[in-house]
N, CA and C atoms as an extended XYZ file, in Angstrom:
630
Properties=species:S:1:pos:R:3:atomname:S:1:resname:S:1:resid:I:1 pbc="F F F"
N       108.594       48.019      160.466 N   UNK     1
C       109.085       49.037      159.547 CA  UNK     1
C       108.725       48.690      158.108 C   UNK     1
N       108.825       47.354      157.791 N   UNK     2
C       108.483       46.916      156.437 CA  UNK     2
C       107.006       47.147      156.151 C   UNK     2
N       106.161       46.897      157.168 N   UNK     3
C       104.722       47.099      156.977 CA  UNK     3
C       104.408       48.574      156.718 C   UNK     3
N       105.121       49.442      157.433 N   UNK     4
C       104.913       50.882      157.250 CA  UNK     4
C       105.284       51.282      155.836 C   UNK     4
N       106.417       50.742      155.357 N   UNK     5
C       106.866       51.064      153.999 CA  UNK     5
C       105.880       50.557      152.956 C   UNK     5
N       105.364       49.306      153.217 N   UNK     6
C       104.404       48.757      152.276 CA  UNK     6
C       103.131       49.598      152.221 C   UNK     6
N       102.657       50.008      153.442 N   UNK     7
C       101.449       50.850      153.488 CA  UNK     7
C       101.685       52.175      152.773 C   UNK     7
N       102.880       52.748      152.999 N   UNK     8
C       103.209       54.023      152.346 CA  UNK     8
C       103.267       53.849      150.835 C   UNK     8
N       103.880       52.739      150.406 N   UNK     9
C       103.973       52.484      148.965 CA  UNK     9
C       102.596       52.284      148.369 C   UNK     9
N       101.736       51.522      149.145 N   UNK    10
C       100.385       51.291      148.655 CA  UNK    10
C        99.600       52.574      148.544 C   UNK    10
N        99.726       53.412      149.556 N   UNK    11
C        99.040       54.711      149.532 CA  UNK    11
C        99.537       55.556      148.372 C   UNK    11
N       100.859       55.493      148.144 N   UNK    12
C       101.437       56.261      147.034 CA  UNK    12
C       100.899       55.802      145.700 C   UNK    12
N       100.762       54.476      145.547 N   UNK    13
C       100.225       53.937      144.298 CA  UNK    13
C        98.778       54.363      144.089 C   UNK    13
N        98.012       54.348      145.182 N   UNK    14
C        96.613       54.760      145.082 CA  UNK    14
C        96.516       56.232      144.673 C   UNK    14
N        97.340       57.066      145.331 N   UNK    15
C        97.337       58.496      144.987 CA  UNK    15
C        97.769       58.709      143.544 C   UNK    15
N        98.793       57.943      143.143 N   UNK    16
C        99.269       58.065      141.759 CA  UNK    16
C        98.179       57.654      140.782 C   UNK    16
N        97.467       56.604      141.151 N   UNK    17
C        96.390       56.140      140.289 CA  UNK    17
C        95.270       57.165      140.185 C   UNK    17
N        94.919       57.769      141.327 N   UNK    18
C        93.864       58.782      141.322 CA  UNK    18
C        94.275       59.999      140.509 C   UNK    18
N        95.529       60.412      140.690 N   UNK    19
C        96.024       61.557      139.934 CA  UNK    19
C        96.051       61.266      138.442 C   UNK    19
N        96.427       60.019      138.109 N   UNK    20
C        96.459       59.633      136.694 CA  UNK    20
C        95.066       59.665      136.097 C   UNK    20
N        94.087       59.108      136.850 N   UNK    21
C        92.709       59.127      136.371 CA  UNK    21
C        92.197       60.549      136.206 C   UNK    21
N        92.536       61.398      137.217 N   UNK    22
C        92.102       62.789      137.162 CA  UNK    22
C        92.747       63.510      135.979 C   UNK    22
N        94.046       63.215      135.760 N   UNK    23
C        94.754       63.839      134.644 CA  UNK    23
C        94.158       63.394      133.320 C   UNK    23
N        93.847       62.095      133.229 N   UNK    24
C        93.242       61.577      131.993 CA  UNK    24
C        91.890       62.223      131.741 C   UNK    24
N        91.107       62.372      132.826 N   UNK    25
C        89.790       63.008      132.689 CA  UNK    25
C        89.945       64.447      132.242 C   UNK    25
N        90.947       65.137      132.815 N   UNK    26
C        91.188       66.529      132.431 CA  UNK    26
C        91.615       66.616      130.977 C   UNK    26
N        92.513       65.704      130.581 N   UNK    27
C        92.970       65.688      129.193 CA  UNK    27
C        91.822       65.379      128.236 C   UNK    27
N        90.965       64.429      128.628 N   UNK    28
C        89.809       64.097      127.783 CA  UNK    28
C        88.891       65.302      127.636 C   UNK    28
N        88.678       66.019      128.771 N   UNK    29
C        87.805       67.201      128.735 CA  UNK    29
C        88.417       68.287      127.853 C   UNK    29
N        89.747       68.485      127.976 N   UNK    30
C        90.424       69.487      127.165 CA  UNK    30
C        90.356       69.114      125.683 C   UNK    30
N        90.550       67.812      125.401 N   UNK    31
C        90.488       67.352      124.011 CA  UNK    31
C        89.083       67.555      123.442 C   UNK    31
N        88.064       67.304      124.294 N   UNK    32
C        86.684       67.496      123.848 CA  UNK    32
C        86.400       68.966      123.554 C   UNK    32
N        86.863       69.849      124.458 N   UNK    33
C        86.671       71.283      124.247 CA  UNK    33
C        87.397       71.740      122.994 C   UNK    33
N        88.637       71.248      122.815 N   UNK    34
C        89.432       71.640      121.653 CA  UNK    34
C        88.775       71.182      120.362 C   UNK    34
N        88.203       69.959      120.394 N   UNK    35
C        87.555       69.425      119.197 CA  UNK    35
C        86.330       70.244      118.816 C   UNK    35
N        85.641       70.788      119.822 N   UNK    36
C        84.425       71.558      119.568 CA  UNK    36
C        84.681       73.060      119.403 C   UNK    36
N        85.912       73.481      119.668 N   UNK    37
C        86.224       74.898      119.609 CA  UNK    37
C        86.268       75.367      118.162 C   UNK    37
N        85.453       76.339      117.851 N   UNK    38
C        85.422       76.880      116.491 CA  UNK    38
C        86.244       78.156      116.424 C   UNK    38
N        86.833       78.394      115.284 N   UNK    39
C        87.680       79.562      115.122 CA  UNK    39
C        86.847       80.846      115.047 C   UNK    39
N        87.462       81.936      115.472 N   UNK    40
C        86.834       83.246      115.296 CA  UNK    40
C        86.668       83.530      113.812 C   UNK    40
N        85.653       84.306      113.492 N   UNK    41
C        85.370       84.654      112.097 CA  UNK    41
C        85.526       86.162      111.914 C   UNK    41
N        86.122       86.562      110.797 N   UNK    42
C        86.489       87.955      110.570 CA  UNK    42
C        85.880       88.484      109.264 C   UNK    42
N        85.577       89.778      109.310 N   UNK    43
C        85.049       90.454      108.125 CA  UNK    43
C        85.416       91.934      108.216 C   UNK    43
N        85.798       92.536      107.087 N   UNK    44
C        86.086       93.970      107.067 CA  UNK    44
C        84.783       94.750      107.092 C   UNK    44
N        84.693       95.701      108.007 N   UNK    45
C        83.493       96.527      108.130 CA  UNK    45
C        83.610       97.785      107.271 C   UNK    45
N        84.540       98.673      107.618 N   UNK    46
C        84.712       99.905      106.862 CA  UNK    46
C        86.048      100.549      107.199 C   UNK    46
N        86.314      101.680      106.555 N   UNK    47
C        87.528      102.468      106.783 CA  UNK    47
C        87.107      103.821      107.350 C   UNK    47
N        87.745      104.243      108.437 N   UNK    48
C        87.402      105.526      109.051 CA  UNK    48
C        88.670      106.317      109.345 C   UNK    48
N        88.462      107.594      109.678 N   UNK    49
C        89.545      108.491      110.105 CA  UNK    49
C        90.687      108.545      109.091 C   UNK    49
N        90.342      108.614      107.816 N   UNK    50
C        91.362      108.613      106.761 CA  UNK    50
C        91.938      110.020      106.593 C   UNK    50
N        93.248      110.100      106.739 N   UNK    51
C        93.961      111.362      106.524 CA  UNK    51
C        95.022      111.143      105.458 C   UNK    51
N        95.043      112.035      104.479 N   UNK    52
C        95.982      111.964      103.372 CA  UNK    52
C        96.872      113.196      103.420 C   UNK    52
N        98.168      112.974      103.635 N   UNK    53
C        99.120      114.078      103.813 CA  UNK    53
C        98.646      115.009      104.931 C   UNK    53
N        98.062      114.414      105.963 N   UNK    54
C        97.579      115.178      107.107 CA  UNK    54
C        96.221      115.808      106.920 C   UNK    54
N        95.590      115.607      105.768 N   UNK    55
C        94.298      116.233      105.451 CA  UNK    55
C        93.177      115.218      105.644 C   UNK    55
N        92.152      115.586      106.388 N   UNK    56
C        90.981      114.726      106.598 CA  UNK    56
C        90.167      114.697      105.313 C   UNK    56
N        90.033      113.495      104.704 N   UNK    57
C        89.297      113.400      103.440 CA  UNK    57
C        87.901      112.813      103.636 C   UNK    57
N        87.507      112.587      104.891 N   UNK    58
C        86.174      112.057      105.157 CA  UNK    58
C        85.090      112.972      104.604 C   UNK    58
N        84.120      112.379      103.921 N   UNK    59
C        83.013      113.152      103.359 CA  UNK    59
C        83.274      113.696      101.977 C   UNK    59
N        84.500      113.589      101.482 N   UNK    60
C        84.823      114.107      100.143 CA  UNK    60
C        84.761      112.977       99.122 C   UNK    60
N        84.380      113.328       97.913 N   UNK    61
C        84.278      112.316       96.854 CA  UNK    61
C        84.967      112.752       95.567 C   UNK    61
N        85.504      113.975       95.514 N   UNK    62
C        86.151      114.466       94.292 CA  UNK    62
C        87.217      115.494       94.637 C   UNK    62
N        88.179      115.647       93.739 N   UNK    63
C        89.255      116.618       93.939 CA  UNK    63
C        88.729      118.034       94.089 C   UNK    63
N        87.639      118.334       93.417 N   UNK    64
C        87.090      119.690       93.430 CA  UNK    64
C        86.574      120.104       94.805 C   UNK    64
N        86.423      119.132       95.722 N   UNK    65
C        85.905      119.439       97.051 CA  UNK    65
C        87.001      119.847       98.036 C   UNK    65
N        88.261      119.781       97.607 N   UNK    66
C        89.359      120.217       98.463 CA  UNK    66
C        89.551      121.728       98.331 C   UNK    66
N        89.934      122.343       99.429 N   UNK    67
C        90.252      123.768       99.370 CA  UNK    67
C        91.524      123.970       98.549 C   UNK    67
N        91.764      125.203       98.119 N   UNK    68
C        92.957      125.504       97.321 CA  UNK    68
C        94.226      125.171       98.098 C   UNK    68
N        94.220      125.466       99.385 N   UNK    69
C        95.401      125.192      100.204 CA  UNK    69
C        95.638      123.687      100.350 C   UNK    69
N        94.560      122.921      100.585 N   UNK    70
C        94.699      121.470      100.714 CA  UNK    70
C        95.136      120.848       99.389 C   UNK    70
N        94.574      121.324       98.298 N   UNK    71
C        94.948      120.815       96.977 CA  UNK    71
C        96.427      121.060       96.707 C   UNK    71
N        96.921      122.236       97.076 N   UNK    72
C        98.337      122.564       96.893 CA  UNK    72
C        99.209      121.642       97.742 C   UNK    72
N        98.781      121.361       98.966 N   UNK    73
C        99.530      120.462       99.843 CA  UNK    73
C        99.609      119.054       99.251 C   UNK    73
N        98.516      118.597       98.650 N   UNK    74
C        98.495      117.263       98.050 CA  UNK    74
C        99.411      117.196       96.837 C   UNK    74
N        99.405      118.238       96.025 N   UNK    75
C       100.290      118.272       94.850 CA  UNK    75
C       101.755      118.248       95.293 C   UNK    75
N       102.075      119.034       96.299 N   UNK    76
C       103.450      119.054       96.806 CA  UNK    76
C       103.859      117.684       97.348 C   UNK    76
N       102.945      117.031       98.061 N   UNK    77
C       103.248      115.704       98.602 CA  UNK    77
C       103.478      114.707       97.471 C   UNK    77
N       102.666      114.795       96.434 N   UNK    78
C       102.800      113.882       95.291 CA  UNK    78
C       104.120      114.109       94.563 C   UNK    78
N       104.452      115.344       94.294 N   UNK    79
C       105.692      115.644       93.561 CA  UNK    79
C       106.936      115.298       94.380 C   UNK    79
N       106.809      115.298       95.693 N   UNK    80
C       107.932      114.905       96.552 CA  UNK    80
C       107.982      113.386       96.759 C   UNK    80
N       107.054      112.669       96.138 N   UNK    81
C       106.974      111.208       96.213 CA  UNK    81
C       106.741      110.713       97.642 C   UNK    81
N       106.050      111.514       98.411 N   UNK    82
C       105.721      111.140       99.787 CA  UNK    82
C       104.279      111.547      100.065 C   UNK    82
N       103.361      110.593       99.880 N   UNK    83
C       101.937      110.863      100.062 CA  UNK    83
C       101.427      109.983      101.208 C   UNK    83
N       101.677      110.403      102.460 N   UNK    84
C       101.332      109.553      103.604 CA  UNK    84
C        99.828      109.448      103.824 C   UNK    84
N        99.391      108.231      104.059 N   UNK    85
C        97.979      107.969      104.369 CA  UNK    85
C        97.913      107.252      105.710 C   UNK    85
N        96.995      107.682      106.563 N   UNK    86
C        96.777      107.042      107.853 CA  UNK    86
C        95.275      106.875      108.054 C   UNK    86
N        94.867      105.691      108.516 N   UNK    87
C        93.438      105.421      108.660 CA  UNK    87
C        93.224      104.262      109.621 C   UNK    87
N        91.963      104.033      109.937 N   UNK    88
C        91.566      102.905      110.792 CA  UNK    88
C        90.748      101.936      109.954 C   UNK    88
N        91.188      100.695      109.922 N   UNK    89
C        90.440       99.643      109.243 CA  UNK    89
C        89.667       98.868      110.311 C   UNK    89
N        88.351       98.953      110.246 N   UNK    90
C        87.502       98.322      111.263 CA  UNK    90
C        87.081       96.921      110.822 C   UNK    90
N        87.258       95.964      111.727 N   UNK    91
C        86.858       94.588      111.470 CA  UNK    91
C        85.675       94.213      112.351 C   UNK    91
N        84.831       93.335      111.838 N   UNK    92
C        83.811       92.682      112.649 CA  UNK    92
C        84.307       91.270      112.955 C   UNK    92
N        84.337       90.929      114.245 N   UNK    93
C        84.824       89.613      114.658 CA  UNK    93
C        83.718       88.890      115.415 C   UNK    93
N        83.424       87.675      114.997 N   UNK    94
C        82.359       86.867      115.618 CA  UNK    94
C        82.968       85.617      116.233 C   UNK    94
N        82.549       85.319      117.451 N   UNK    95
C        82.935       84.085      118.127 CA  UNK    95
C        81.766       83.110      118.011 C   UNK    95
N        81.885       82.068      117.191 N   UNK    96
C        80.757       81.149      116.985 CA  UNK    96
C        80.564       80.145      118.111 C   UNK    96
N        81.416       80.184      119.143 N   UNK    97
C        81.284       79.246      120.264 CA  UNK    97
C        80.249       79.774      121.257 C   UNK    97
N        78.971       79.714      120.841 N   UNK    98
C        77.891       80.332      121.606 CA  UNK    98
C        77.064       79.339      122.422 C   UNK    98
N        77.543       78.114      122.542 N   UNK    99
C        76.832       77.125      123.344 CA  UNK    99
C        75.766       76.367      122.591 C   UNK    99
N        75.586       76.631      121.309 N   UNK   100
C        74.578       75.924      120.523 CA  UNK   100
C        75.062       74.516      120.179 C   UNK   100
N        74.126       73.644      119.887 N   UNK   101
C        74.392       72.261      119.459 CA  UNK   101
C        75.217       71.490      120.485 C   UNK   101
N        75.071       71.836      121.763 N   UNK   102
C        75.728       71.085      122.819 CA  UNK   102
C        77.176       71.448      123.059 C   UNK   102
N        77.760       72.286      122.204 N   UNK   103
C        79.148       72.709      122.397 CA  UNK   103
C        79.202       73.762      123.498 C   UNK   103
N        80.299       73.821      124.264 N   UNK   104
C        80.383       74.791      125.364 CA  UNK   104
C        80.484       76.231      124.856 C   UNK   104
N        79.868       77.145      125.588 N   UNK   105
C        80.020       78.562      125.269 CA  UNK   105
C        81.393       79.017      125.761 C   UNK   105
N        82.147       79.650      124.880 N   UNK   106
C        83.524       79.995      125.191 CA  UNK   106
C        83.819       81.431      124.802 C   UNK   106
N        84.439       82.172      125.709 N   UNK   107
C        84.917       83.515      125.394 CA  UNK   107
C        86.384       83.416      124.977 C   UNK   107
N        86.706       84.009      123.837 N   UNK   108
C        88.078       84.009      123.352 CA  UNK   108
C        88.614       85.433      123.366 C   UNK   108
N        89.891       85.568      123.628 N   UNK   109
C        90.543       86.866      123.595 CA  UNK   109
C        91.467       86.915      122.392 C   UNK   109
N        91.194       87.843      121.496 N   UNK   110
C        92.059       88.040      120.330 CA  UNK   110
C        93.307       88.780      120.814 C   UNK   110
N        94.404       88.055      120.943 N   UNK   111
C        95.617       88.638      121.516 CA  UNK   111
C        96.532       89.250      120.466 C   UNK   111
N        96.424       88.786      119.226 N   UNK   112
C        97.271       89.306      118.155 CA  UNK   112
C        96.584       89.072      116.820 C   UNK   112
N        96.811       89.962      115.884 N   UNK   113
C        96.297       89.788      114.522 CA  UNK   113
C        97.370       90.319      113.558 C   UNK   113
N        98.439       89.565      113.461 N   UNK   114
C        99.515       89.947      112.546 CA  UNK   114
C        98.972       89.906      111.130 C   UNK   114
N        99.101       90.999      110.398 N   UNK   115
C        98.436       91.071      109.097 CA  UNK   115
C        99.225       91.920      108.104 C   UNK   115
N        98.916       91.701      106.834 N   UNK   116
C        99.450       92.528      105.750 CA  UNK   116
C        98.281       93.103      104.964 C   UNK   116
N        98.333       94.401      104.722 N   UNK   117
C        97.259       95.093      104.027 CA  UNK   117
C        97.425       94.962      102.516 C   UNK   117
N        96.337       94.584      101.862 N   UNK   118
C        96.294       94.554      100.400 CA  UNK   118
C        95.338       95.638       99.927 C   UNK   118
N        95.802       96.449       98.984 N   UNK   119
C        94.950       97.468       98.365 CA  UNK   119
C        94.856       97.148       96.877 C   UNK   119
N        93.639       96.904       96.405 N   UNK   120
C        93.417       96.479       95.020 CA  UNK   120
C        94.324       95.305       94.656 C   UNK   120
N        94.474       94.377       95.609 N   UNK   121
C        95.243       93.160       95.372 CA  UNK   121
C        96.740       93.294       95.555 C   UNK   121
N        97.248       94.505       95.791 N   UNK   122
C        98.688       94.709       95.949 CA  UNK   122
C        99.056       94.707       97.427 C   UNK   122
N       100.055       93.896       97.782 N   UNK   123
C       100.509       93.846       99.169 CA  UNK   123
C       101.241       95.131       99.523 C   UNK   123
N       100.919       95.660      100.712 N   UNK   124
C       101.556       96.904      101.141 CA  UNK   124
C       102.196       96.706      102.520 C   UNK   124
N       101.703       97.381      103.528 N   UNK   125
C       102.351       97.384      104.844 CA  UNK   125
C       101.772       96.304      105.759 C   UNK   125
N       102.509       96.036      106.835 N   UNK   126
C       102.039       95.103      107.855 CA  UNK   126
C       101.450       95.889      109.036 C   UNK   126
N       100.655       95.209      109.843 N   UNK   127
C       100.039       95.852      111.000 CA  UNK   127
C        99.592       94.830      112.026 C   UNK   127
N        99.006       95.331      113.112 N   UNK   128
C        98.495       94.468      114.182 CA  UNK   128
C        97.536       95.290      115.032 C   UNK   128
N        96.793       94.623      115.896 N   UNK   129
C        95.898       95.329      116.811 CA  UNK   129
C        96.717       96.013      117.902 C   UNK   129
N        96.167       97.087      118.478 N   UNK   130
C        96.879       97.846      119.506 CA  UNK   130
C        96.916       97.123      120.848 C   UNK   130
N        95.878       96.332      121.126 N   UNK   131
C        95.773       95.638      122.411 CA  UNK   131
C        94.811       94.460      122.248 C   UNK   131
N        94.797       93.523      123.190 N   UNK   132
C        93.887       92.371      123.082 CA  UNK   132
C        92.417       92.800      123.135 C   UNK   132
N        91.575       92.022      122.454 N   UNK   133
C        90.131       92.254      122.455 CA  UNK   133
C        89.423       90.975      122.886 C   UNK   133
N        88.519       91.101      123.864 N   UNK   134
C        87.735       89.953      124.312 CA  UNK   134
C        86.543       89.782      123.382 C   UNK   134
N        86.413       88.583      122.826 N   UNK   135
C        85.311       88.280      121.896 CA  UNK   135
C        84.394       87.264      122.566 C   UNK   135
N        83.270       87.697      123.137 N   UNK   136
C        82.378       86.767      123.856 CA  UNK   136
C        81.678       85.814      122.895 C   UNK   136
N        81.364       84.626      123.416 N   UNK   137
C        80.673       83.627      122.608 CA  UNK   137
C        79.180       83.859      122.566 C   UNK   137
N        78.777       84.968      121.991 N   UNK   138
C        77.357       85.314      121.893 CA  UNK   138
C        76.844       85.264      120.461 C   UNK   138
N        77.748       85.117      119.495 N   UNK   139
C        77.342       85.152      118.097 CA  UNK   139
C        77.208       86.560      117.553 C   UNK   139
N        77.369       87.569      118.427 N   UNK   140
C        77.291       88.963      118.002 CA  UNK   140
C        78.686       89.464      117.604 C   UNK   140
N        78.734       90.337      116.609 N   UNK   141
C        80.010       90.840      116.113 CA  UNK   141
C        80.607       91.870      117.066 C   UNK   141
N        81.907       91.775      117.279 N   UNK   142
C        82.666       92.744      118.065 CA  UNK   142
C        83.517       93.571      117.113 C   UNK   142
N        83.493       94.889      117.269 N   UNK   143
C        84.255       95.760      116.383 CA  UNK   143
C        85.705       95.827      116.859 C   UNK   143
N        86.623       95.524      115.960 N   UNK   144
C        88.055       95.536      116.268 CA  UNK   144
C        88.761       96.459      115.277 C   UNK   144
N        89.294       97.599      115.731 N   UNK   145
C        89.976       98.537      114.827 CA  UNK   145
C        91.462       98.200      114.689 C   UNK   145
N        91.991       98.435      113.492 N   UNK   146
C        93.419       98.304      113.240 CA  UNK   146
C        93.907       99.611      112.624 C   UNK   146
N        94.865      100.259      113.267 N   UNK   147
C        95.411      101.517      112.764 CA  UNK   147
C        96.553      101.213      111.793 C   UNK   147
N        96.459      101.804      110.603 N   UNK   148
C        97.449      101.544      109.561 CA  UNK   148
C        97.932      102.853      108.960 C   UNK   148
N        99.150      102.853      108.492 N   UNK   149
C        99.690      104.024      107.801 CA  UNK   149
C       100.681      103.558      106.744 C   UNK   149
N       100.729      104.276      105.634 N   UNK   150
C       101.646      103.933      104.550 CA  UNK   150
C       101.828      105.131      103.633 C   UNK   150
N       102.889      105.088      102.856 N   UNK   151
C       103.131      106.078      101.817 CA  UNK   151
C       102.508      105.543      100.536 C   UNK   151
N       101.375      106.110      100.125 N   UNK   152
C       100.685      105.617       98.934 CA  UNK   152
C       101.576      105.668       97.696 C   UNK   152
N       102.447      106.674       97.629 N   UNK   153
C       103.297      106.804       96.450 CA  UNK   153
C       104.268      105.632       96.353 C   UNK   153
N       104.689      105.107       97.480 N   UNK   154
C       105.646      103.995       97.474 CA  UNK   154
C       105.085      102.784       96.744 C   UNK   154
N       103.789      102.550       96.881 N   UNK   155
C       103.174      101.364       96.292 CA  UNK   155
C       102.389      101.652       95.017 C   UNK   155
N       101.980      102.908       94.835 N   UNK   156
C       101.149      103.239       93.670 CA  UNK   156
C       101.701      104.448       92.921 C   UNK   156
N       103.011      104.603       92.945 N   UNK   157
C       103.637      105.730       92.275 CA  UNK   157
C       103.530      105.688       90.762 C   UNK   157
N       103.109      104.545       90.218 N   UNK   158
C       102.933      104.434       88.771 CA  UNK   158
C       101.620      105.065       88.307 C   UNK   158
N       100.762      105.427       89.252 N   UNK   159
C        99.487      106.052       88.909 CA  UNK   159
C        99.643      107.560       88.710 C   UNK   159
N        98.731      108.144       87.958 N   UNK   160
C        98.697      109.598       87.820 CA  UNK   160
C        98.224      110.223       89.134 C   UNK   160
N        98.501      111.496       89.288 N   UNK   161
C        98.110      112.207       90.505 CA  UNK   161
C        96.614      112.072       90.769 C   UNK   161
N        95.800      112.314       89.754 N   UNK   162
C        94.342      112.262       89.924 CA  UNK   162
C        93.881      110.857       90.311 C   UNK   162
N        94.494      109.849       89.688 N   UNK   163
C        94.096      108.471       89.991 CA  UNK   163
C        94.453      108.089       91.426 C   UNK   163
N        95.592      108.562       91.883 N   UNK   164
C        96.017      108.237       93.241 CA  UNK   164
C        95.122      108.910       94.277 C   UNK   164
N        94.754      110.153       94.028 N   UNK   165
C        93.837      110.844       94.941 CA  UNK   165
C        92.470      110.169       94.935 C   UNK   165
N        92.013      109.764       93.751 N   UNK   166
C        90.717      109.088       93.659 CA  UNK   166
C        90.729      107.742       94.381 C   UNK   166
N        91.874      107.064       94.368 N   UNK   167
C        91.990      105.816       95.123 CA  UNK   167
C        91.828      106.082       96.613 C   UNK   167
N        92.495      107.121       97.091 N   UNK   168
C        92.370      107.481       98.506 CA  UNK   168
C        90.933      107.853       98.849 C   UNK   168
N        90.273      108.576       97.960 N   UNK   169
C        88.883      108.972       98.193 CA  UNK   169
C        87.956      107.754       98.207 C   UNK   169
N        88.246      106.782       97.349 N   UNK   170
C        87.427      105.569       97.330 CA  UNK   170
C        87.587      104.789       98.632 C   UNK   170
N        88.780      104.841       99.208 N   UNK   171
C        89.040      104.121      100.450 CA  UNK   171
C        88.442      104.815      101.669 C   UNK   171
N        88.712      106.130      101.776 N   UNK   172
C        88.344      106.815      103.014 CA  UNK   172
C        87.514      108.063      102.844 C   UNK   172
N        87.044      108.305      101.629 N   UNK   173
C        86.221      109.477      101.392 CA  UNK   173
C        84.757      109.223      101.702 C   UNK   173
N        83.878      109.865      100.952 N   UNK   174
C        82.446      109.774      101.219 CA  UNK   174
C        81.914      108.349      101.076 C   UNK   174
N        82.421      107.614      100.084 N   UNK   175
C        81.891      106.266       99.833 CA  UNK   175
C        82.450      105.235      100.811 C   UNK   175
N        83.698      105.431      101.247 N   UNK   176
C        84.366      104.508      102.177 CA  UNK   176
C        84.121      103.057      101.757 C   UNK   176
N        84.511      102.738      100.531 N   UNK   177
C        84.247      101.423       99.964 CA  UNK   177
C        85.324      100.430      100.401 C   UNK   177
N        84.988       99.492      101.276 N   UNK   178
C        86.008       98.568      101.781 CA  UNK   178
C        86.379       97.463      100.801 C   UNK   178
N        85.729       97.421       99.631 N   UNK   179
C        86.039       96.359       98.671 CA  UNK   179
C        87.435       96.517       98.081 C   UNK   179
N        88.044       97.689       98.254 N   UNK   180
C        89.391       97.918       97.731 CA  UNK   180
C        90.470       97.304       98.619 C   UNK   180
N        90.108       96.903       99.839 N   UNK   181
C        91.125       96.426      100.780 CA  UNK   181
C        90.831       94.997      101.233 C   UNK   181
N        91.909       94.319      101.638 N   UNK   182
C        91.819       92.991      102.231 CA  UNK   182
C        92.994       92.845      103.191 C   UNK   182
N        92.886       91.875      104.095 N   UNK   183
C        93.953       91.612      105.059 CA  UNK   183
C        94.374       90.153      104.960 C   UNK   183
N        95.657       89.932      104.754 N   UNK   184
C        96.244       88.596      104.841 CA  UNK   184
C        96.733       88.449      106.277 C   UNK   184
N        96.019       87.659      107.083 N   UNK   185
C        96.227       87.705      108.537 CA  UNK   185
C        96.442       86.332      109.149 C   UNK   185
N        97.096       86.352      110.321 N   UNK   186
C        97.260       85.152      111.141 CA  UNK   186
C        96.890       85.501      112.589 C   UNK   186
N        95.682       85.157      113.008 N   UNK   187
C        95.236       85.505      114.363 CA  UNK   187
C        95.859       84.608      115.428 C   UNK   187
N        95.983       85.175      116.634 N   UNK   188
C        96.321       84.417      117.831 CA  UNK   188
C        95.261       84.722      118.875 C   UNK   188
N        94.765       83.683      119.531 N   UNK   189
C        93.702       83.859      120.525 CA  UNK   189
C        94.079       83.164      121.817 C   UNK   189
N        93.526       83.665      122.917 N   UNK   190
C        93.678       83.032      124.226 CA  UNK   190
C        92.333       82.411      124.583 C   UNK   190
N        92.328       81.116      124.829 N   UNK   191
C        91.125       80.361      125.140 CA  UNK   191
C        91.299       79.701      126.506 C   UNK   191
N        90.271       79.007      127.004 N   UNK   192
C        90.439       78.270      128.260 CA  UNK   192
C        91.554       77.223      128.198 C   UNK   192
N        91.978       76.863      126.989 N   UNK   193
C        93.050       75.886      126.828 CA  UNK   193
C        94.414       76.547      126.685 C   UNK   193
N        94.442       77.858      126.722 N   UNK   194
C        95.703       78.562      126.558 CA  UNK   194
C        95.743       79.337      125.252 C   UNK   194
N        96.938       79.795      124.883 N   UNK   195
C        97.106       80.611      123.687 CA  UNK   195
C        97.211       79.719      122.454 C   UNK   195
N        96.490       80.092      121.418 N   UNK   196
C        96.486       79.327      120.171 CA  UNK   196
C        96.717       80.283      119.004 C   UNK   196
N        97.708       79.982      118.181 N   UNK   197
C        97.936       80.729      116.946 CA  UNK   197
C        97.417       79.896      115.789 C   UNK   197
N        96.610       80.498      114.936 N   UNK   198
C        96.050       79.746      113.819 CA  UNK   198
C        97.190       79.141      112.994 C   UNK   198
N        97.085       77.870      112.628 N   UNK   199
C        98.170       77.216      111.887 CA  UNK   199
C        98.367       77.774      110.482 C   UNK   199
N        97.325       78.354      109.918 N   UNK   200
C        97.422       78.927      108.577 CA  UNK   200
C        96.923       80.358      108.561 C   UNK   200
N        97.171       81.049      107.477 N   UNK   201
C        96.745       82.433      107.336 CA  UNK   201
C        95.351       82.474      106.705 C   UNK   201
N        94.628       83.564      106.945 N   UNK   202
C        93.310       83.745      106.350 CA  UNK   202
C        93.274       85.072      105.614 C   UNK   202
N        92.458       85.132      104.589 N   UNK   203
C        92.255       86.386      103.854 CA  UNK   203
C        90.946       86.997      104.301 C   UNK   203
N        91.033       88.163      104.947 N   UNK   204
C        89.848       88.836      105.479 CA  UNK   204
C        89.365       89.854      104.457 C   UNK   204
N        88.092       89.756      104.066 N   UNK   205
C        87.514       90.648      103.063 CA  UNK   205
C        86.214       91.238      103.611 C   UNK   205
N        85.559       92.053      102.784 N   UNK   206
C        84.336       92.722      103.248 CA  UNK   206
C        83.065       91.980      102.883 C   UNK   206
N        83.149       90.981      102.018 N   UNK   207
C        81.953       90.341      101.485 CA  UNK   207
C        81.380       89.261      102.391 C   UNK   207
N        82.230       88.629      103.202 N   UNK   208
C        81.767       87.500      103.999 CA  UNK   208
C        82.683       87.310      105.196 C   UNK   208
N        82.150       86.615      106.212 N   UNK   209
C        82.975       86.258      107.370 CA  UNK   209
C        83.859       85.081      107.013 C   UNK   209
N        85.124       85.158      107.460 N   UNK   210
C        86.069       84.070      107.215 CA  UNK   210
C        86.859       83.783      108.473 C   UNK   210
């Protein structure tokens, strides 16, 4: 009976040793992947589907291009201190883990992008993506839309009516100039190592990938 117990104990030690070695190898591999894992890179592409007080302003560049009825609706919205704007802010997202320089090619899933919208440097509303987006490690940009809405008067009520309309036109009109906006964001991604939330926030702009 003692010999059986000794053999069982010996077998148990061997199994424990093998499992420990395997676990260490797995941990080393995970640590290596984590060390080589590069963060996703973000850049603002453009603004689309901009509606101001329910009016589509795409293609317009001046107040004179609005119909009389639309112009009246905008004036009423301004005087009531409720000038709702809704639009889509499109981001380009690149996964630099493309297998170059000996690092493994990795597909990451952008599971969350908690963010705050800045317009001309002023913090406004918060937002997030509607659903997860898979970002393949190909080095090619993936388009990720974020739907946002806010009352422009709440944040820019100190501006004149004409200036406020021109701001909206600069954002979502004919020029669709994304230089007026930025995102203060904290991404969360799902990788082969599990879910990772960036430890710090990043400022996403239109001039460069960050």
